[in-house]
Structure formats: structure tokens, C-alpha cells
C-alpha positions in Angstrom: 0.3 0.0 0.1 1.3 3.5 -1.1 2.0 5.7 2.1 0.7 9.1 2.6 3.5 11.7 2.4 4.1 14.7 4.7 6.6 17.3 3.8 8.0 19.1 6.9 9.5 22.4 6.8 12.8 22.7 8.3 15.8 19.7 8.8 17.2 21.3 12.1 16.5 19.8 15.4 13.1 21.6 15.9 12.0 19.1 13.2 13.0 15.9 14.6 10.1 15.2 16.6 7.6 16.1 13.6 9.3 13.5 11.6 9.8 11.2 14.0 6.3 11.1 15.2 4.8 11.1 11.5 7.0 8.1 10.8 5.6 6.2 13.7 1.9 7.4 12.3 2.6 5.4 9.2 3.5 8.4 6.9 6.3 9.0 4.6 8.3 12.1 6.0 9.9 14.4 3.3 12.2 17.0 4.7 13.0 20.5 3.2 15.2 23.2 3.7 18.2 25.4 2.2 20.9 22.9 4.0 22.5 19.4 2.9 21.9 17.7 5.8 20.3 18.5 9.3 19.3 16.4 12.2 15.6 15.8 10.9 16.9 15.1 7.2 19.0 12.3 9.0 15.7 10.6 10.2 13.7 11.3 7.1 12.7 9.1 4.6 13.6 11.5 2.1 14.9 15.3 1.8 15.3 17.9 -0.5 17.7 21.1 -0.5 15.0 23.8 -1.2 14.7 27.1 0.9 11.7 27.0 3.1 11.0 30.5 1.6 10.7 29.6 -1.8 7.3 28.9 -2.2 7.1 28.2 -6.0 9.9 25.4 -5.9 8.0 23.6 -2.6 4.7 23.8 -4.9 6.5 22.0 -7.6 7.8 19.4 -5.2 4.1 18.7 -3.8 3.3 18.2 -7.1 6.2 16.2 -8.1 6.2 13.8 -4.7 2.6 13.7 -4.7 2.4 15.4 -1.2 -0.9 15.4 1.0 0.2 17.5 3.9 2.8 20.1 5.2 3.6 20.9 8.7 6.8 21.9 10.8 8.2 22.1 14.1 7.2 25.2 16.6 9.3 27.6 14.3 7.2 30.8 13.7 9.7 31.3 10.5 8.4 28.0 8.9 5.0 28.1 10.0 4.5 31.2 8.0 6.1 29.3 5.1 3.6 26.2 5.7 0.7 28.7 5.5 2.1 30.1 2.3 2.8 26.9 0.9 -1.1 26.0 2.3 -2.7 28.9 0.6 -0.5 28.2 -3.0 -1.2 24.5 -3.3 -4.8 23.9 -1.0 -2.9 21.2 1.2 -4.7 21.8 4.5 -3.2 23.9 7.6 -5.1 24.6 10.8 -5.1 28.5 10.5 -5.0 31.2 8.2 -2.5 34.4 7.8 -5.3 36.5 8.8 -5.8 34.3 12.3 -2.2 34.0 12.9 -1.4 37.7 12.6 -4.7 38.3 15.3 -3.3 36.2 18.0 0.9 36.8 17.5 0.5 40.6 17.5 0.5 41.3 21.0 -1.8 44.8 20.9 -4.2 42.9 18.6 -4.5 39.9 21.3 -4.9 42.7 24.3 -7.6 44.0 22.0 -9.3 40.4 22.3 -8.9 39.9 25.8 -10.7 43.3 26.7 -13.6 42.4 24.6 -13.9 38.8 26.1 -13.3 40.3 29.6 -10.2 38.0 29.9 -7.5 39.8 32.2 -4.4 41.2 30.5 -1.4 43.3 31.5 -2.8 46.6 31.3 -0.9 48.7 28.5 -0.3 52.5 27.8 -1.1 54.3 24.5 2.0 55.8 23.2 2.1 57.4 19.8 4.3 56.4 17.2 6.4 58.9 16.7 8.0 58.2 20.0 10.9 60.7 19.8 8.2 64.0 20.4 6.0 61.9 22.6 4.7 63.1 25.5 5.2 60.4 28.5 4.3 61.9 31.5 1.2 59.5 31.6 3.7 56.5 32.3 4.4 55.0 35.8 7.5 53.5 35.8 8.8 50.8 35.8 7.2 50.0 32.2 7.7 47.2 29.8 8.8 47.9 26.1 8.5 45.1 23.7 7.6 44.5 19.9 4.3 43.7 19.3 5.1 40.9 17.2 8.1 39.8 18.7 9.3 36.1 19.9 11.6 34.5 22.2 11.8 37.3 24.3 13.7 39.4 21.8 13.6 43.4 22.2 12.0 43.3 25.8 13.4 45.8 27.9 12.1 47.1 31.4 12.4 50.9 31.5 12.7 53.4 34.2 12.5 56.8 32.3 11.3 58.3 29.6 14.7 58.3 28.1 15.0 54.5 28.3 11.4 54.2 26.8 12.3 56.0 23.7 15.3 54.3 23.3 13.8 50.4 24.1 10.8 51.6 21.6 12.9 52.3 19.0 14.6 48.9 19.3 11.8 46.9 19.5 10.6 48.9 16.1 13.8 47.9 14.3 12.6 44.3 15.4 9.3 44.3 14.8 8.7 42.9 11.0 5.6 45.5 11.1 7.8 48.5 12.7 5.6 48.8 16.0 6.1 48.2 19.7 4.1 48.7 22.5 4.5 49.8 26.4 3.0 47.8 29.3 2.9 48.0 32.8 6.0 46.4 34.4 4.8 43.4 36.7 7.1 42.6 39.1 6.7 38.6 38.3 9.3 37.0 40.9 6.5 34.9 42.1 5.6 32.9 39.0 4.1 32.9 35.5 1.2 30.9 34.1 0.6 29.3 30.9 -2.6 27.8 29.5 -2.3 25.1 26.4 -5.5 24.4 24.4 -6.5 22.5 21.7 -9.4 22.7 19.4 -11.1 20.2 17.8 -14.2 20.5 15.6 -14.4 23.9 17.2 -14.4 22.3 20.6 -11.9 24.1 22.8 -10.4 22.2 25.5 -7.8 23.0 28.2 -5.0 20.3 27.6 -2.5 21.5 30.7 -1.5 24.6 33.1 2.1 25.5 34.0 3.8 27.6 36.7 7.0 29.0 35.7 9.8 30.7 37.1 12.3 33.1 34.9 16.1 33.1 34.9 16.8 36.6 35.8 14.1 39.3 35.2 15.9 42.0 37.2 18.6 41.4 34.7 16.0 41.2 31.4 16.5 37.2 31.1 12.8 37.0 30.6 13.1 33.3 29.6 12.0 30.4 31.6 14.5 28.7 34.6 12.1 26.4 35.8 8.3 25.3 35.4 6.0 22.7 37.3 2.7 21.1 35.7 0.0 21.2 36.3 -0.5 25.2 37.8 -1.2 25.3 41.2 -3.8 27.8 40.0 -5.6 25.5 37.7 -8.9 24.8 39.7 -9.9 28.3 40.2 -8.4 29.0 36.2 -11.1 26.7 35.4 -13.8 27.8 37.3 -13.1 32.0 36.5 -11.0 32.7 33.5 -11.3 29.4 31.2 -14.8 30.0 30.3 -13.9 33.5 28.9 -10.6 32.2 27.2 -12.4 29.5 25.4 -15.0 32.2 24.0 -12.3 34.5 22.9 -10.4 31.3 21.3 -13.7 30.3 19.6 -14.2 33.7 18.2 -10.8 33.4 16.1 -13.0 31.2 14.0 -10.0 28.1 14.0 -12.1 24.7 14.0 -8.9 22.8 14.8 -5.7 23.7 15.9 -3.7 24.5 19.1 -2.6 27.5 21.0 -1.2 28.6 24.1 -1.6 31.9 26.0 1.3 33.1 28.6 0.7 35.4 32.1 2.2 37.4 34.4 1.2 36.7 38.0 0.9 39.3 40.7 -0.4 38.7 43.9 -2.3 35.6 42.7 -3.9 37.6 39.8 -3.0 36.2 36.7 -3.0 38.6 33.8 -2.5 37.4 30.1 0.2 38.8 28.1 1.1 36.8 24.8 -0.8 34.1 22.7 0.9 31.8 20.3 -1.2 29.9 17.9 0.8 27.1 17.6 2.4 23.8 19.4 4.5 25.0 22.9 8.5 24.8 21.8 8.2 22.9 25.2 6.8 19.6 23.6 4.1 19.4 26.1 2.7 16.4 24.6 5.4 14.1 26.2 3.8 15.0 29.7 -0.1 14.5 28.9 0.7 11.5 26.6 2.2 9.7 29.1 0.1 10.6 31.7 -3.5 10.9 29.9 -3.0 9.4 26.5 -3.5 13.0 24.4 -1.0 13.7 22.1 -1.6 17.1 20.5 1.6 16.7 17.9 -0.1 13.4 16.6 -3.6 15.5 16.2 -1.7 18.3 14.6 -0.1 16.0 12.1 -3.1 14.0 11.3 -4.8 17.2 10.6 -2.3 18.6 8.1 -2.7 15.0 6.5 -6.2 15.9 5.9 -7.5 13.4 8.4 -9.7 13.2 11.9 -7.1 14.7 14.7 -8.1 12.6 17.1 -10.9 9.4 18.1 -13.9 10.4 20.4 -12.1 8.1 23.1 -9.0 10.0 22.8 -10.3 13.4 23.2 -12.8 12.5 26.1 -9.5 12.0 28.0 -8.3 15.4 27.5 -8.0 17.3 31.1 -5.1 20.0 32.6 -4.3 17.6 35.3 -1.7 14.5 35.3 -3.2 12.1 37.1 -1.5 13.1 40.6 1.5 13.4 39.6 4.0 16.7 39.2 6.0 17.5 35.9 8.9 19.5 35.7 11.0 21.4 33.3 14.4 22.6 33.9 16.1 25.0 31.5 20.0 25.6 31.2 20.8 29.4 30.1 24.5 29.6 28.6 27.1 32.3 29.0 28.8 33.8 26.2 31.1 31.2 24.4 31.9 28.2 22.6 30.7 25.0 23.9 34.1 22.5 24.4 33.1 20.1 26.3 29.7 18.4 27.5 29.2 16.2 30.1 27.1 14.3 32.6 23.7 14.0 30.0 23.6 10.3 29.8 23.8 10.3 33.6 20.8 12.5 33.7 18.8 10.9 31.5 19.2 7.7 33.7 17.7 9.4 37.0 14.3 8.0 38.3 11.9 10.2 36.7 13.8 11.8 34.0 11.5 11.4 30.5 13.0 13.8 27.9 16.1 16.0 27.3 16.0 18.4 24.3 19.5 19.6 23.8 20.2 22.9 21.8 23.7 23.0 21.6 26.9 20.6 20.7 30.4 20.8 21.2 31.6 23.6 18.8 28.3 25.8 19.1 28.6 29.3 19.9 26.5 31.2 22.8 27.0 35.0 21.1 26.1 38.0 23.0 23.0 38.9 20.8 21.4 35.4 21.9 21.2 36.8 25.9 18.0 36.8 27.3 16.4 34.9 24.6 15.3 31.3 24.2 18.7 30.6 22.1 20.7 31.1 24.7 19.0 27.8 26.5 21.9 25.1 26.2 18.1 23.0 26.4 15.4 21.3 28.6 15.1 18.4 31.2 11.6 17.3 31.8 10.8 14.8 34.6 8.1 13.4 36.6 7.9 13.0 40.2 5.2 12.9 43.3 5.5 16.4 44.5 7.2 19.4 44.7 10.0 18.4 46.9 10.8 15.6 44.8 11.0 18.2 41.8 13.6 20.6 43.6 15.7 17.5 44.6 15.5 16.2 40.9 16.4 19.6 39.6 19.2 19.8 42.1 20.8 16.5 40.8 20.2 17.5 37.1 22.5 20.4 37.9 24.9 18.6 39.9 25.6 16.1 37.1 25.8 18.6 34.2 28.9 20.0 32.9 29.1 22.5 30.3 32.7 24.3 29.6 34.0 26.6 27.0 37.3 26.4 25.3 39.3 27.5 28.1 37.7 25.1 30.7 35.4 27.6 32.1 31.9 26.8 33.4 29.5 27.8 31.1 26.1 27.8 32.6 25.1 31.3 33.0 23.1 30.7 36.4 22.1 27.8 38.0 18.3 27.6 39.2 17.9 28.0 43.2 15.5 24.9 43.6 14.2 26.9 46.9 12.4 29.3 44.5 10.1 26.2 44.0 8.6 27.1 47.1 6.4 29.9 45.4 4.8 27.4 43.2 4.7 24.4 45.4 1.8 21.8 44.3 -1.4 22.1 46.3 -4.3 19.0 46.2 -4.4 18.5 42.2 -6.2 15.3 41.4 
């Protein structure tokens, strides 16, 4: 029997899970990007050297190979290319460009939140002509960011008007639409909150919640250091905020797909500030699949191939809880330098409860100054499942004891080791 073919855009490590899962589902995986080789290409059934921005050449490939569907990893760059190829060829895709823009634009997202009474970070009206703008209405500190940025690029905390103008100019330079926004700064040293959703035939399901702690927000490092799942706020969130968020997601018009919403938490109040109309880069499906048999990556691949996302029985298993256990994620940020030695990873993988290691750097890779404060600063993520918060803290400490990353001069490249005592601020409480 002839296998259905899926075209995966991008041959890097970000696409490995998509290729492996596609093959597990019985599809023939074809990978394309502008490089001769790559981790995803090495495990694919077939690969081509075609830039993922070359939509016309990709369309010819679709016709030549009889491609049935197109997808990619969590790369926003390649997701947009998937959308363009879908529009060009008629291949199924879960969202339109208009839906994507509506959710990824932080200003548009805030308007949606306000319209549906979803709590969000308060913003300030600031004219685009920032040089001559009257900023006397701002209450410092404030946060300045591009309206369409990702990976924490261009995000700065400002304490006076001059800092705002400098940060605003820099954010506009990064923004693909040359726009920036100014928000109230939330001292989120307590925690952040993330809600993960999947939409199946118009039905909106909350698949997981999580609490996160940042590397060093006071120094501008707004990237995740550690996270625990499910969130301690899951019960009240389901009762008070989830119904409003579900209605907001429905208003987008996406019938089948995934998204996640990120929030800051201050004094127990959840305030959303960003939405991603895509799978999370943290591969959360590994947690929900292990405990609940729910895998949103498989669902999205099936949808890309023009099939039903899942059976009614699998849909009935969707829950934001993890059947009585706590899942954790530890992220390891790097300092500037070239990696010359990595040790301890195999020992970490063998630790009780450790499920997955997502490693972004290999020996010879360089961590540069411009990556500071963005997701590319992370060496990788270590995922595990344990019985409670105390076990989570012990596991994180053990991982950090074992992991060794050194530069060419033998210096420790880990930028900052996570203090597991901080988990006390997001301790688990009575989760089913």
C-alpha cells in the first residue's frame, strides 16, 4: 500500500519530533530546507535542498512527489511558510494568515482579551512618533516590546522616558511591522502561568497548565528557568477564567488547531500578555501523552494530512491534570562562549523520573551576546515526572550537579544555576 506523504519544512533539531512522529503514524516523511543535511533530514525518508521560503519550488515539489500534507516544528518562521505553501497548493493547514496575525500581534491580542473580559497586562497608549511623544502619563517601571516579537527578543524594562524611547526604537527595529507597545511592568518574581489549548471540531479543550519561574527578570532575562505542571492555579482558573478564554479562542474562527496563552502572576492574579497559535516549543505533549494518552502533536499531524485529529475516546481523555503526579522542566541558560565539553547528559537521562532531554547545543556551537535573554540562550530543557514539589526540587538539584558544560578555556558556561528553593513559591496543592 502506498504511504501518504508529509512535507516537513526545516531540517534542524526543531523538526526531529515532527519527522519521527509522522513516521510513527505511518506517513512517508519528506524534509526540505536550504541545508544539505540536518538532524531531521537524517531520520527522514527523503529530503531536498530547497529553501523553506521558496514557495514556488516547494509547490513544484508537492506536485512532483504527490505530497498530502505540510507541517513543521514550533518555528514561527516556518509556520508562516507552511501557511504560504498551503495557500498556494490547497494543502490543509490549521489556521489562516489572518488568524495567525490576530493572535501573534500583542496589541491585537490585548484587544481580544479586553473584548472577552479576559484579564491581561494593562497597557499604555503611546504614539508611534516616540521622539516627540509626551510620556508623562507613564508610571514606571514599564515594559517595552515589539508587538509581534518572539523568544523575548526586544523586551526591556524601562525606568524613565529616555529609556522608553531607546527601547521603543529598538523594538520597532526588530518588529516585522515596525510597531512596539508599552505595558505596565509586573514584578513577576512569584511566577508566570501558561495555559495550553487544543481545538477539535470547534470544541475548545484545556490540555495542561503550568507555573514558571524566570532566569533573572531584574537583569532582563525573561526566559524560563524552571516550570512545574499542572499549575497551582488550575482549579480557580477553570472556574473563573477558562470559560472566557474558551469563548475568545472560538471567536478566532479556528475549527481545529492548538494554541497557548502566557500570563504574568502578581498577588495571585493571572494577567495574560501573549498568545501563540502553535504547538509549544516545550513539547508538552510528552507529559500529557505519558499520563493521559493525549498527544497534540499527533493530532496536528493527522489534521495536516487531511484526517480526523483524534477519536472521540481520545478527546474524552483530555484534562489539564496529570493523574496525581507533578511534571517539571528545568532550562539551562548559557553564558557567552564556544562549547568545548559537555558531560553528564547520559547520567541525567538515567535518573529516576527523567523523561526527556531537549539539547540545543553541541560541542563547537557558540553562544553569542545577541542571544542573551532569548530562547537561543538555553542549552536545553530537561523534563521529568515526580510525586510532588519536594521531589521536583531534588531532581533539579541532581540534574545541575551532574551537568557539565565548559568553554575552550575550561570555564563553566552555565550562566546561572537555578535555585530550587524558588519552587516554594509554586508548590503543588491538592491536584487530582
